[in-house]
C-alpha positions as CSV (number, residue, x, y, z in Angstrom):
1,M,100.5,92.0,88.0
2,F,103.5,89.8,89.0
3,S,106.7,89.6,87.0
4,K,109.5,87.0,87.0
5,S,112.0,89.8,87.6
6,F,110.2,90.7,90.8
7,A,110.2,87.1,91.9
8,R,113.9,87.0,91.5
9,A,114.2,90.3,93.4
10,L,111.8,89.5,96.2
11,V,113.1,90.0,99.7
12,P,111.5,91.8,102.6
13,A,112.4,95.5,101.9
14,A,109.9,98.3,102.3
15,I,107.5,101.1,101.7
16,V,109.1,104.4,102.8
17,A,109.0,106.9,100.0
18,A,110.5,109.6,102.2
19,V,113.8,107.7,102.7
20,P,116.7,109.7,101.0
21,A,119.1,107.8,98.7
22,S,122.2,109.3,100.5
23,A,125.0,107.2,101.9
24,A,124.2,105.3,105.1
25,A,125.7,106.1,108.5
26,P,126.7,103.5,111.0
27,S,123.9,102.7,113.3
28,P,123.1,100.4,116.3
29,D,119.9,99.5,114.4
30,L,122.0,97.1,112.3
31,A,122.5,95.0,115.4
32,R,118.8,95.2,116.1
33,L,118.1,94.0,112.5
34,K,120.4,91.0,113.1
35,A,118.7,90.3,116.4
36,H,115.3,90.5,114.8
37,L,116.2,88.1,112.0
38,S,117.9,85.7,114.3
39,G,114.9,85.7,116.7
40,V,112.2,85.0,114.0
41,Q,112.0,81.4,113.2
42,T,108.5,81.6,111.7
43,M,106.2,84.4,110.5
44,T,102.8,84.8,109.0
45,A,101.2,88.0,107.6
46,N,98.8,89.4,105.1
47,F,100.2,91.5,102.3
48,T,99.2,94.1,99.7
49,Q,101.4,94.5,96.6
50,I,101.5,97.4,94.3
51,D,103.3,96.9,91.0
52,A,105.0,99.4,88.7
53,R,101.7,100.1,86.9
54,G,99.9,100.8,90.1
55,R,97.9,97.5,90.1
56,A,97.2,96.0,93.5
57,A,97.2,92.4,94.6
58,T,96.7,90.8,98.0
59,G,97.5,87.6,99.6
60,T,99.1,85.8,102.6
61,L,102.7,85.1,103.6
62,Q,104.0,82.1,105.6
63,M,107.7,81.8,106.4
64,K,109.8,79.1,108.2
65,R,113.5,79.1,108.6
66,P,115.6,77.6,107.2
67,G,114.8,78.2,103.6
68,R,111.0,78.2,103.4
69,I,108.5,80.8,102.4
70,R,105.1,81.0,100.7
71,F,103.4,84.0,99.1
72,Q,99.9,82.9,98.2
73,Y,98.1,85.5,96.1
74,G,94.3,86.0,96.4
75,G,92.3,83.8,94.1
76,N,94.9,81.1,94.4
77,D,96.1,81.7,90.8
78,L,99.6,82.9,91.6
79,L,102.0,81.4,94.1
80,L,105.7,82.0,95.0
81,V,107.2,79.3,97.3
82,A,110.6,78.3,98.5
83,D,111.0,74.8,99.7
84,G,114.5,75.1,101.3
85,K,116.3,74.6,98.0
86,R,114.5,76.4,95.2
87,L,112.3,79.4,94.8
88,T,109.4,78.7,92.4
89,F,106.9,81.0,90.8
90,L,103.6,79.4,89.6
91,D,100.9,80.9,87.5
92,Y,98.0,78.5,87.4
93,T,96.0,80.7,85.0
94,V,98.5,80.0,82.1
95,G,100.0,76.8,83.4
96,Q,103.5,78.4,83.9
97,K,106.2,77.5,86.3
98,S,109.6,79.2,86.8
99,S,112.2,78.1,89.3
100,W,115.6,79.4,90.6
101,P,118.1,78.0,93.2
102,L,117.2,79.7,96.5
103,S,120.9,80.3,97.2
104,R,121.1,82.5,94.1
105,T,118.3,84.8,95.2
106,P,118.3,87.5,97.9
107,L,115.9,85.3,99.9
108,G,118.8,82.8,100.5
109,P,120.6,84.7,103.2
110,L,117.3,86.1,104.6
111,L,115.9,82.6,105.1
112,S,119.1,81.2,106.5
113,G,118.9,79.4,109.8
114,S,121.4,82.0,111.2
115,P,121.0,85.1,109.0
116,D,123.9,87.5,109.2
117,F,123.7,90.8,107.4
118,N,127.0,92.2,108.6
119,G,128.7,93.8,105.7
120,K,125.7,92.9,103.5
121,A,123.2,95.6,104.5
122,E,123.3,99.2,105.5
123,I,120.9,101.3,107.7
124,L,119.6,104.4,105.8
125,P,118.7,107.7,107.4
126,S,114.9,108.0,107.8
127,T,112.7,111.1,108.3
128,D,110.5,109.0,110.7
129,N,112.2,107.8,113.8
130,R,109.5,105.1,114.2
131,I,110.9,103.3,111.2
132,V,114.2,101.5,110.6
133,V,115.2,101.3,107.0
134,A,117.9,99.0,105.6
135,R,119.2,98.4,102.1
136,A,121.1,95.5,100.6
137,K,124.6,96.8,99.7
138,S,125.0,94.7,96.6
139,A,121.9,93.6,94.8
140,G,123.7,92.9,91.6
141,Q,121.5,91.4,88.9
142,Y,118.4,91.6,91.2
143,G,118.1,95.3,91.2
144,Q,117.7,97.5,94.3
145,L,116.3,96.0,97.5
146,T,115.3,97.9,100.6
147,L,113.9,96.7,104.0
148,A,111.8,98.6,106.5
149,F,110.8,97.8,110.0
150,L,108.6,99.5,112.6
151,R,110.1,99.9,116.0
152,N,108.0,97.6,118.3
153,A,109.3,96.7,121.7
154,S,107.3,93.5,121.8
155,A,108.7,92.2,118.5
156,P,112.0,90.2,118.2
157,G,114.9,92.6,118.3
158,G,112.5,95.4,118.9
159,L,111.6,95.5,115.2
160,Q,108.6,94.4,113.2
161,L,108.8,93.9,109.4
162,Y,106.6,96.5,107.7
163,G,107.0,95.7,104.0
164,W,109.4,96.0,101.1
165,T,110.3,97.8,97.9
166,A,112.0,96.0,95.0
167,I,113.3,97.8,92.0
168,D,114.2,95.3,89.3
169,P,117.0,95.7,86.6
170,Q,114.4,97.4,84.3
171,N,113.8,100.0,87.0
172,N,110.3,98.7,87.7
173,R,109.2,99.3,91.3
174,T,107.1,96.9,93.3
175,T,106.0,97.7,96.9
176,V,104.5,95.5,99.5
177,K,102.9,96.3,102.8
178,L,102.4,93.7,105.5
179,T,99.6,93.6,108.1
180,N,98.6,91.1,110.8
181,V,102.2,90.1,111.3
182,R,102.7,87.3,113.7
183,F,106.1,85.9,114.8
184,N,107.1,82.3,115.9
185,V,103.7,80.8,115.4
186,A,103.0,77.3,114.1
187,V,103.5,76.9,110.3
188,P,102.9,73.5,108.7
189,E,105.4,71.9,106.4
190,S,102.6,71.5,103.9
191,A,102.7,75.3,103.3
192,F,105.8,74.9,101.2
193,T,104.5,72.3,98.8
194,Y,102.5,73.0,95.6
195,A,100.5,71.4,92.9
196,E,102.2,71.3,89.5
197,P,100.4,73.8,87.0
198,K,98.7,72.2,84.0
199,K,99.8,73.4,80.6
200,K,97.2,75.5,78.9
201,R,96.5,74.7,75.2
């Protein structure tokens, strides 16, 4: 239901199947994207994830800049957390832990205290003018990453993160949709700690 490759690729991207894969055109929405990311210091949401096999998982998200995010999966068996330095995936059902330097994952620039996507992201044409879709220009070993936002005048920069799509190097697609998104609310530091998994015999 959750792969290490998706953990490495994880970055808010989005669920917009109708978005064409053609070249992006210059757009003022890129400035709105930067304003949104700069204006969001904390965020909480619920998420629903669909993996490449069509299996669904749900959970909660907590984010705090700089460098901290937590994806808690329902049942408390799976956890993905960044503590400012490292991104760690924990599977408590099998006692497994995997970790990567945050700076080497796409979450690094996204969780920066002053995120700047100039030259690093492009706005894609969309068939729905209510949605702004952006894609990382160079995903490299992490596969293809795409971001989508709903236009929302009351949200920072006039945009509200909607979800994401990650296509890993093996061409496996994982999509996530966010609900109950809240910006700049209190998020405790304890959200970015975790218990060490116990090895299963």
